[in-house]
Structure formats: structure tokens, C-alpha cells
Backbone as ProteinMPNN parsed JSONL, in Angstrom:
{"seq_chain_A": "MLYMRFRDQDYAMLPLDMETMPETIRQMFENKRFNVQHIERFLAQGYHMNFHMGAFAYETSRKIPTSLGLPIEIKGSMPTVASVTGQVKLQMEEQMKRVKIHLNIRPTSVSFVY", "coords_chain_A": {"N_chain_A": [[0.844, -1.178, 0.0], [0.57, 2.163, -0.87], [0.908, 5.224, 0.614], [0.379, 8.649, 0.79], [0.666, 12.181, 1.467], [-0.356, 15.174, 0.063], [-0.532, 18.573, -0.512], [-2.376, 18.952, 1.617], [-4.119, 16.815, 1.206], [-5.018, 13.406, 1.362], [-3.654, 10.463, -0.058], [-4.092, 7.148, -1.041], [-2.934, 4.105, -2.255], [-3.606, 0.957, -3.305], [-2.359, -1.632, -4.958], [-3.449, -4.177, -5.556], [-6.482, -6.103, -5.585], [-8.677, -7.009, -2.844], [-9.324, -9.753, -2.778], [-7.356, -11.026, -4.278], [-4.85, -10.331, -3.214], [-3.954, -11.646, -0.623], [-3.542, -14.412, -1.379], [-1.696, -14.19, -3.489], [0.532, -12.972, -2.256], [1.172, -14.928, -0.38], [1.949, -17.025, -2.088], [4.177, -15.91, -3.323], [6.156, -15.893, -1.374], [6.941, -18.558, -0.697], [8.135, -21.161, 1.392], [9.748, -19.425, 2.852], [11.255, -18.039, 1.0], [11.81, -15.851, -1.696], [9.805, -16.107, -4.48], [10.035, -15.897, -7.802], [8.788, -17.02, -10.028], [6.053, -17.251, -9.474], [5.217, -14.612, -9.524], [5.697, -13.971, -12.2], [3.896, -15.753, -13.418], [1.477, -14.781, -12.414], [1.402, -12.187, -13.564], [1.42, -12.904, -16.261], [-1.056, -14.109, -16.606], [-2.682, -11.946, -16.388], [-3.705, -8.871, -14.999], [-6.329, -7.261, -13.448], [-6.99, -3.93, -13.386], [-7.954, -1.17, -11.39], [-8.197, 2.012, -10.721], [-8.658, 4.996, -8.963], [-8.791, 8.535, -8.507], [-8.86, 11.671, -6.855], [-8.313, 15.152, -6.914], [-7.006, 18.514, -6.521], [-6.183, 19.995, -9.379], [-5.332, 22.504, -10.037], [-4.829, 25.382, -8.169], [-5.192, 28.548, -6.815], [-4.613, 31.756, -5.251], [-5.108, 35.196, -5.015], [-4.381, 38.417, -3.73], [-5.415, 41.725, -3.918], [-4.555, 45.014, -3.241], [-6.693, 47.727, -2.194], [-7.961, 51.147, -2.357], [-9.639, 51.602, -0.234], [-8.67, 50.163, 1.843], [-9.417, 47.584, 2.3], [-8.635, 44.467, 1.073], [-9.038, 42.994, -2.2], [-9.84, 39.732, -2.796], [-9.029, 37.127, -4.904], [-9.864, 33.94, -5.834], [-9.103, 30.793, -7.258], [-9.739, 27.535, -8.47], [-9.358, 24.109, -9.557], [-10.943, 21.36, -9.319], [-10.358, 17.893, -9.848], [-11.248, 14.711, -11.021], [-10.071, 11.531, -11.628], [-9.871, 8.407, -13.37], [-8.765, 5.095, -13.966], [-9.257, 2.168, -15.604], [-8.898, -1.28, -16.461], [-6.862, -3.847, -18.017], [-3.764, -5.453, -17.417], [-1.178, -7.191, -18.944], [1.654, -9.339, -19.024], [4.172, -10.455, -21.133], [6.711, -12.682, -21.574], [9.566, -13.311, -23.467], [11.851, -15.641, -23.716], [13.817, -16.528, -25.526], [14.448, -14.339, -27.148], [15.02, -12.551, -25.234], [13.192, -10.614, -24.303], [10.629, -8.49, -23.019], [7.232, -8.009, -23.118], [4.67, -5.739, -22.556], [1.272, -5.693, -22.319], [-1.242, -3.433, -22.463], [-4.52, -2.807, -21.767], [-6.365, -0.425, -21.318], [-8.64, 2.027, -19.941], [-8.766, 5.246, -19.618], [-10.293, 7.923, -17.8], [-11.288, 11.295, -17.191], [-12.376, 14.105, -15.327], [-12.874, 17.534, -15.0], [-13.476, 20.648, -13.333], [-13.717, 24.069, -13.51], [-13.588, 26.797, -11.37]], "CA_chain_A": [[0.0, 0.0, 0.0], [1.29, 3.421, -0.946], [0.139, 6.269, 1.27], [1.098, 9.915, 0.823], [-0.118, 13.382, 1.714], [0.099, 16.242, -0.815], [-1.429, 19.734, -0.449], [-3.418, 18.668, 2.618], [-5.017, 15.748, 0.786], [-4.443, 12.082, 1.56], [-3.75, 9.544, -1.184], [-3.741, 5.77, -0.703], [-3.008, 3.258, -3.439], [-3.423, -0.472, -3.075], [-2.342, -2.122, -6.338], [-4.149, -5.453, -5.726], [-7.771, -6.134, -4.912], [-8.638, -7.728, -1.567], [-9.397, -11.205, -2.957], [-6.13, -11.514, -4.911], [-3.636, -10.01, -2.475], [-3.402, -12.637, 0.313], [-3.083, -15.603, -2.088], [-0.505, -13.838, -4.256], [1.654, -12.746, -1.338], [1.529, -16.226, 0.189], [2.652, -17.792, -3.107], [5.47, -15.293, -3.627], [7.126, -16.162, -0.321], [6.885, -19.954, -0.283], [9.323, -21.678, 2.092], [10.523, -18.26, 3.298], [12.106, -17.59, -0.092], [11.096, -15.063, -2.697], [9.584, -16.945, -5.648], [9.781, -15.032, -8.952], [7.914, -17.684, -10.991], [4.654, -16.941, -9.165], [4.949, -13.25, -9.997], [5.623, -14.061, -13.654], [2.647, -16.434, -13.756], [0.39, -13.86, -12.088], [1.37, -11.127, -14.566], [1.114, -13.502, -17.566], [-2.506, -14.337, -16.634], [-3.327, -10.642, -16.523], [-4.114, -8.216, -13.757], [-7.399, -6.287, -13.658], [-6.619, -2.709, -12.689], [-9.038, -0.258, -11.098], [-7.544, 3.079, -9.967], [-9.436, 6.234, -8.944], [-8.093, 9.594, -7.792], [-9.451, 13.003, -6.86], [-7.346, 16.141, -6.434], [-7.085, 19.845, -7.107], [-5.118, 20.103, -10.366], [-4.883, 23.893, -10.062], [-5.401, 26.119, -7.046], [-4.456, 29.79, -6.631], [-5.27, 32.819, -4.502], [-4.443, 36.491, -5.197], [-4.941, 39.54, -2.977], [-5.103, 43.002, -4.552], [-4.9, 46.106, -2.319], [-7.596, 48.764, -2.69], [-7.825, 52.439, -1.665], [-10.458, 51.562, 0.981], [-7.954, 49.434, 2.882], [-9.87, 46.19, 2.282], [-8.128, 43.852, -0.16], [-9.892, 42.139, -3.023], [-9.214, 38.406, -2.878], [-9.5, 36.323, -6.033], [-9.469, 32.538, -5.67], [-9.457, 29.91, -8.364], [-9.31, 26.148, -8.285], [-9.854, 23.175, -10.552], [-11.005, 19.978, -8.816], [-10.279, 16.904, -10.916], [-11.433, 13.307, -10.675], [-9.537, 10.696, -12.701], [-10.074, 6.982, -13.183], [-8.151, 4.215, -14.961], [-9.673, 0.775, -15.454], [-8.426, -2.088, -17.57], [-6.126, -5.074, -17.749], [-2.333, -5.427, -17.718], [-0.602, -8.524, -19.144], [3.086, -9.364, -19.267], [4.582, -11.592, -21.952], [8.166, -12.777, -21.564], [10.144, -14.144, -24.51], [13.187, -15.973, -23.217], [14.799, -16.68, -26.601], [14.861, -13.022, -27.614], [15.266, -11.764, -24.024], [12.301, -9.471, -24.399], [9.424, -8.461, -22.193], [6.183, -7.194, -23.711], [3.581, -5.399, -21.643], [0.041, -5.403, -23.037], [-2.139, -2.614, -21.66], [-5.862, -2.576, -22.286], [-6.865, 0.466, -20.265], [-9.624, 3.044, -20.296], [-8.653, 6.377, -18.689], [-11.311, 8.975, -17.853], [-10.95, 12.422, -16.321], [-13.365, 15.172, -15.299], [-12.413, 18.717, -14.283], [-14.414, 21.762, -13.242], [-12.993, 25.293, -13.17], [-14.378, 27.87, -10.751]], "C_chain_A": [[0.884, 1.235, 0.0], [0.397, 4.497, -0.355], [0.969, 7.538, 1.264], [0.12, 11.064, 1.024], [0.479, 14.501, 0.872], [-0.942, 17.347, -0.821], [-2.639, 19.473, 0.441], [-4.483, 17.685, 2.133], [-4.294, 14.426, 0.928], [-4.688, 11.22, 0.328], [-3.32, 8.164, -0.701], [-3.926, 4.931, -1.967], [-2.686, 1.832, -3.04], [-3.49, -1.155, -4.439], [-3.06, -3.442, -6.58], [-5.506, -5.379, -5.042], [-7.707, -7.096, -3.723], [-8.686, -9.244, -1.732], [-8.076, -11.777, -3.468], [-4.921, -11.375, -4.001], [-3.162, -11.102, -1.517], [-2.85, -13.885, -0.375], [-1.788, -15.325, -2.851], [0.705, -13.652, -3.357], [2.104, -14.061, -0.721], [2.326, -17.053, -0.816], [4.029, -17.216, -3.411], [6.549, -15.675, -2.621], [7.016, -17.593, 0.195], [8.214, -20.377, 0.331], [10.284, -20.568, 2.508], [11.543, -17.794, 2.269], [11.237, -16.843, -1.098], [11.012, -15.856, -4.0], [9.154, -16.075, -6.838], [8.809, -15.674, -9.941], [6.431, -17.394, -10.735], [4.29, -15.535, -9.63], [4.808, -13.26, -11.521], [4.307, -14.702, -14.101], [1.444, -15.52, -13.516], [0.265, -12.764, -13.148], [1.054, -11.666, -15.961], [-0.386, -13.769, -17.704], [-3.258, -13.035, -16.836], [-3.817, -10.144, -15.18], [-5.169, -7.168, -14.092], [-7.134, -5.08, -12.773], [-7.838, -1.805, -12.548], [-8.474, 0.827, -10.187], [-8.359, 4.36, -10.096], [-8.697, 7.265, -8.097], [-8.876, 10.898, -7.908], [-8.464, 13.992, -6.279], [-7.676, 17.504, -7.03], [-5.906, 19.986, -8.06], [-4.528, 21.511, -10.382], [-5.581, 24.618, -8.924], [-4.554, 27.364, -6.815], [-5.291, 30.801, -5.851], [-4.449, 34.099, -4.679], [-5.165, 37.547, -4.362], [-4.455, 40.83, -3.618], [-5.496, 44.114, -3.579], [-5.821, 47.13, -3.001], [-7.398, 50.038, -1.88], [-8.658, 52.49, -0.391], [-9.744, 50.862, 2.142], [-8.382, 47.986, 3.003], [-9.392, 45.54, 0.989], [-9.207, 43.063, -0.891], [-9.156, 40.812, -3.155], [-9.871, 37.621, -4.004], [-8.954, 34.914, -5.854], [-9.924, 31.745, -6.886], [-8.954, 28.512, -8.08], [-9.952, 25.275, -9.359], [-9.847, 21.761, -9.959], [-11.083, 18.994, -9.983], [-10.475, 15.504, -10.337], [-10.974, 12.483, -11.874], [-9.725, 9.224, -12.348], [-9.39, 6.219, -14.306], [-8.61, 2.792, -14.649], [-9.152, -0.003, -16.657], [-7.679, -3.319, -17.115], [-4.679, -4.905, -18.209], [-1.858, -6.873, -17.836], [0.874, -8.385, -19.479], [3.419, -10.617, -20.05], [6.111, -11.584, -22.028], [8.617, -13.746, -22.656], [11.592, -14.416, -24.133], [14.22, -16.066, -24.328], [15.317, -15.317, -27.066], [15.185, -12.083, -26.455], [14.481, -10.446, -24.062], [11.126, -9.621, -23.452], [8.434, -7.518, -22.872], [5.09, -6.968, -22.671], [2.386, -4.989, -22.499], [-0.89, -4.649, -22.088], [-3.462, -2.444, -22.402], [-6.572, -1.732, -21.237], [-7.841, 1.477, -20.836], [-9.52, 4.188, -19.289], [-9.805, 7.363, -18.882], [-10.911, 10.065, -16.855], [-12.033, 13.484, -16.453], [-12.809, 16.304, -14.464], [-13.479, 19.791, -14.335], [-13.638, 22.977, -12.777], [-13.953, 26.281, -12.539], [-13.466, 28.8, -10.016]], "O_chain_A": [[1.831, 1.334, 0.78], [-0.747, 4.662, -0.779], [2.128, 7.526, 1.679], [-1.081, 10.936, 0.784], [1.68, 14.759, 0.948], [-2.112, 17.092, -1.104], [-3.778, 19.741, 0.059], [-5.622, 17.721, 2.599], [-3.099, 14.33, 0.65], [-5.772, 11.237, -0.255], [-2.298, 8.029, -0.027], [-4.941, 5.035, -2.656], [-1.616, 1.549, -2.501], [-4.57, -1.249, -5.022], [-3.265, -3.801, -7.74], [-5.668, -4.68, -4.042], [-6.781, -7.9, -3.618], [-8.134, -9.96, -0.897], [-7.717, -12.902, -3.12], [-4.042, -12.237, -4.022], [-1.99, -11.468, -1.608], [-1.787, -14.37, 0.01], [-0.881, -16.157, -2.849], [1.792, -14.133, -3.676], [3.304, -14.285, -0.557], [3.288, -17.719, -0.432], [4.954, -17.965, -3.725], [7.724, -15.77, -2.975], [6.999, -17.812, 1.407], [9.282, -19.999, -0.15], [11.499, -20.763, 2.512], [12.574, -17.223, 2.623], [10.072, -17.181, -1.309], [12.04, -16.235, -4.56], [8.028, -15.577, -6.867], [8.077, -14.961, -10.628], [5.646, -17.301, -11.678], [3.169, -15.301, -10.081], [3.902, -12.63, -12.067], [3.682, -14.24, -15.056], [0.51, -15.488, -14.317], [-0.841, -12.444, -13.583], [0.471, -10.946, -16.771], [-0.93, -13.667, -18.804], [-4.354, -13.028, -17.396], [-4.282, -10.914, -14.34], [-4.935, -6.289, -14.922], [-7.063, -5.201, -11.55], [-8.65, -1.688, -13.465], [-8.29, 0.587, -8.993], [-8.713, 4.767, -11.203], [-8.06, 6.924, -7.1], [-9.479, 11.182, -8.942], [-7.837, 13.711, -5.258], [-8.515, 17.625, -7.923], [-4.76, 20.086, -7.622], [-3.354, 21.689, -10.706], [-6.791, 24.478, -8.741], [-3.34, 27.264, -6.637], [-6.518, 30.707, -5.801], [-3.23, 34.082, -4.511], [-6.394, 37.571, -4.295], [-3.258, 41.019, -3.839], [-6.643, 44.161, -3.133], [-5.738, 47.363, -4.207], [-6.744, 50.018, -0.837], [-8.41, 53.344, 0.461], [-10.175, 50.964, 3.291], [-7.762, 47.226, 3.747], [-9.72, 46.026, -0.094], [-10.148, 42.544, -0.291], [-7.998, 40.77, -3.571], [-11.092, 37.47, -4.054], [-7.746, 34.713, -5.736], [-10.983, 31.998, -7.459], [-7.875, 28.329, -7.517], [-10.946, 25.65, -9.981], [-8.854, 21.044, -10.083], [-11.78, 19.231, -10.97], [-9.925, 15.17, -9.287], [-11.427, 12.704, -12.998], [-9.737, 8.85, -11.175], [-9.426, 6.642, -15.462], [-8.374, 2.281, -13.554], [-8.987, 0.555, -17.742], [-7.834, -3.78, -15.984], [-4.406, -4.299, -19.245], [-2.101, -7.686, -16.944], [1.287, -7.43, -20.137], [3.002, -11.715, -19.682], [6.72, -10.615, -22.481], [8.11, -14.863, -22.754], [12.447, -13.535, -24.221], [15.383, -15.724, -24.114], [16.507, -15.17, -27.346], [15.582, -10.94, -26.677], [15.02, -9.354, -23.882], [10.693, -10.728, -23.131], [8.761, -6.368, -23.163], [4.651, -7.9, -21.998], [2.473, -4.059, -23.301], [-1.275, -5.167, -21.04], [-3.488, -1.984, -23.544], [-7.285, -2.252, -20.379], [-7.866, 1.744, -22.038], [-10.12, 4.115, -18.217], [-10.236, 7.604, -20.01], [-10.289, 9.798, -15.827], [-12.544, 13.734, -17.544], [-12.326, 16.083, -13.354], [-14.285, 19.84, -15.264], [-12.965, 22.921, -11.748], [-15.01, 26.573, -13.1], [-13.927, 29.775, -9.422]]}, "name": "protein", "num_of_chains": 1, "seq": "MLYMRFRDQDYAMLPLDMETMPETIRQMFENKRFNVQHIERFLAQGYHMNFHMGAFAYETSRKIPTSLGLPIEIKGSMPTVASVTGQVKLQMEEQMKRVKIHLNIRPTSVSFVY"}
């Protein structure tokens, strides 16, 4: 799990869904050793990705002095919600020493300026 805080907003990213994670982690560390073949097999079968994020892409505030002594404050922000869903597959070719990553993703994004 990746957790970070940026501009007073919390972000958490868990790259595996709850049903897949315990079985995958258990298989990776069989006999107290890191097993790479299970990771390769998991990525070759394909991983269904579902990632959502909300943030302020743009945020500003300006204060302009006036002759009355009360400043004029102008604020602007652009809240954004983004989502990426799809499938990731990894194909390894040992003879050519190549790795191919197949991405079948659908990104969406919505922003509002005020």
C-alpha cells in the first residue's frame, strides 16, 4: 500500500484487490524464499486494474490592495477526478530476451474550473 499526503489531501493506493492479495503474497514467499515464478505467472494471466483519484489540479489565490484598505481576494481552483480501469498482461520471450507489456486500459478524467 502506498500512502502519501500532498497539499493537505491524503492519497492511498493499493495495487491489488482484496481477494487476490493474500493468495498472491503467500505464493510469492513460499518456504521463506522469494519466488519469482509466481509473480511471472500472475502477470502472464493478466491483472485487472481499477484506480481512482481526486485532487485539485490547479489552485491559486491572489490579494489586490484597494484604496479603501480592504483587499480584493480572487481565488481559483480546478477539482479533478480521474479513473483508470483495464487489464495489464506481461509476456516474456526468453529466446529473444524481451518483455512485452500489453495494456488494455480506459482512462477517464473530469475537471471543473471555478
